[in-house]
C-alpha positions as CSV (number, residue, x, y, z in Angstrom):
1,M,64.0,112.7,84.3
2,S,66.1,114.7,81.9
3,S,64.4,117.4,79.7
4,N,64.5,115.1,76.6
5,N,62.4,112.5,78.5
6,A,59.7,115.0,79.4
7,P,56.2,114.3,78.1
8,F,54.2,116.8,76.0
9,F,51.1,118.1,77.6
10,I,48.1,120.0,76.3
11,T,44.8,120.7,78.0
12,R,41.5,122.0,76.5
13,V,38.2,122.9,78.0
14,F,35.0,122.2,76.1
15,K,31.5,123.7,76.8
16,A,30.0,120.2,76.5
17,P,29.2,117.5,79.0
18,R,31.7,114.7,79.4
19,E,29.4,112.1,77.8
20,R,29.3,114.1,74.6
21,V,33.0,114.7,74.5
22,W,33.7,111.0,75.3
23,Q,31.3,110.0,72.4
24,A,33.4,112.1,70.0
25,W,36.5,110.0,71.0
26,S,34.8,106.6,71.2
27,D,32.7,106.5,68.1
28,A,34.3,106.0,64.6
29,A,31.9,108.2,62.7
30,S,32.5,111.0,65.2
31,L,36.2,110.6,65.5
32,Q,36.8,110.8,61.7
33,Q,34.9,114.2,61.7
34,W,37.5,115.9,63.8
35,W,40.8,113.9,64.3
36,G,43.8,114.9,62.3
37,P,45.3,118.0,60.7
38,K,43.0,120.7,59.4
39,G,42.3,120.3,55.8
40,C,42.5,116.6,55.6
41,T,39.7,114.1,55.1
42,L,39.9,111.1,57.5
43,D,38.5,107.7,56.5
44,A,38.2,105.2,59.3
45,L,39.3,101.8,57.9
46,R,39.1,99.8,61.2
47,F,37.7,100.8,64.6
48,E,37.8,98.6,67.6
49,F,37.4,100.8,70.7
50,R,38.6,98.3,73.3
51,P,41.9,97.5,74.9
52,G,44.0,95.7,72.3
53,G,41.9,97.2,69.5
54,F,42.9,99.5,66.7
55,F,41.7,102.6,65.0
56,H,43.3,102.5,61.5
57,Y,42.7,105.5,59.4
58,A,43.7,107.2,56.1
59,M,44.4,110.9,56.0
60,K,43.8,112.4,52.6
61,F,44.9,115.8,51.5
62,D,44.1,117.5,48.2
63,G,46.9,116.9,45.8
64,A,49.0,114.9,48.2
65,P,49.7,111.3,48.9
66,T,47.5,109.5,51.4
67,W,49.0,109.1,54.9
68,W,47.8,106.3,57.2
69,G,47.8,106.3,61.0
70,R,46.7,104.0,63.7
71,F,45.8,103.9,67.4
72,N,46.5,100.8,69.4
73,Y,44.3,101.1,72.4
74,R,46.0,100.0,75.6
75,E,43.6,101.1,78.3
76,I,40.0,102.5,78.3
77,I,38.2,103.6,81.5
78,E,34.7,104.5,80.3
79,G,34.2,108.3,80.4
80,E,37.5,108.9,82.2
81,R,40.6,107.9,80.3
82,I,42.0,106.5,77.1
83,V,45.6,105.3,76.6
84,W,46.8,104.5,73.1
85,L,49.9,104.1,71.1
86,N,49.7,106.4,68.0
87,S,51.8,105.8,65.0
88,F,52.0,106.4,61.3
89,A,50.9,103.2,59.5
90,N,50.8,101.5,56.1
91,A,47.7,100.6,54.3
92,A,47.6,97.2,56.1
93,C,47.7,98.8,59.6
94,G,51.4,98.0,60.2
95,I,53.5,100.6,62.0
96,A,55.4,102.8,59.5
97,R,58.0,105.5,59.8
98,A,56.7,109.1,59.6
99,P,56.9,110.2,55.9
100,F,58.8,113.3,56.9
101,S,61.5,111.9,59.2
102,E,63.7,108.9,59.8
103,V,64.1,109.7,63.5
104,C,60.5,110.6,64.4
105,P,59.5,108.1,67.1
106,M,57.7,105.1,65.7
107,E,55.1,105.2,68.4
108,I,53.8,107.8,70.8
109,E,52.0,106.8,73.9
110,N,49.0,109.2,74.5
111,T,46.9,109.4,77.6
112,A,43.7,111.5,77.4
113,T,41.8,112.1,80.6
114,F,38.3,113.6,80.8
115,T,36.9,115.5,83.7
116,E,33.6,117.5,84.0
117,K,32.4,120.3,86.2
118,D,29.0,122.0,85.7
119,G,28.6,120.6,82.2
120,V,32.1,121.8,81.1
121,T,34.6,119.1,80.2
122,T,38.4,119.3,80.4
123,V,40.5,117.0,78.3
124,S,44.1,116.7,79.3
125,L,46.4,114.9,76.9
126,R,49.9,113.6,77.7
127,A,52.2,112.3,74.9
128,L,55.6,110.5,75.3
129,P,57.6,108.5,72.8
130,F,57.3,104.7,73.4
131,G,60.2,102.3,72.8
132,E,62.3,105.0,71.3
133,S,66.0,105.5,70.6
134,A,68.1,108.4,71.9
135,A,67.8,110.1,68.4
136,E,64.0,109.7,68.5
137,R,63.8,111.2,72.0
138,Q,65.8,114.2,70.9
139,Y,63.6,114.6,67.8
140,F,60.5,114.4,70.0
141,E,61.9,117.2,72.2
142,E,62.5,119.3,69.2
143,L,59.1,118.5,67.8
144,K,57.2,119.9,70.8
145,P,56.3,123.3,69.2
146,S,54.9,121.4,66.2
147,L,53.0,119.1,68.6
148,E,51.5,122.1,70.2
149,Q,50.3,123.3,66.8
150,G,49.2,119.8,65.6
151,Y,47.3,118.7,68.7
152,G,46.1,122.2,69.3
153,G,44.6,122.3,65.8
154,T,43.1,118.9,66.2
155,L,41.5,119.9,69.5
156,D,40.2,123.1,67.8
157,Q,38.4,120.8,65.3
158,L,37.0,118.9,68.2
159,A,35.6,122.1,69.7
160,S,34.0,123.0,66.4
161,Y,32.6,119.4,66.0
162,L,31.1,119.6,69.5
163,K,29.2,122.9,68.6
164,V,27.3,121.1,65.8
């Protein structure tokens, strides 16, 4: 595997039992409280937490246009693992280009795994472009520092949500 085919990885440890962390990922009302960039309001428009189902959401920022996103759930192992294709979307839940780049991959395959020891849960996330072109692979490689910031900020919001 060449460097521009390498997945992005991020891991976080949460002082919460796996059941509570899993619920934050598997319930629409919970997920919309923490998913996405800091400073945005997330509206869940469609939520079907099952293989083949979709999470379609609107990200709203003060003074900026609404961005839509979607998860297409591919695999769910209760309490252990979620695999989904993440993409920007249009208002009708169709896949759309990222509003900031013509070469950002159209879809990213994400795998989140959940493990618990002594009431502390580790979430490991792996992300890799799905069905991408060479230009999209290169863009993804160059995007990794931003992914660290974006996923990191989102997981920070999950940590705050779990403390509530």
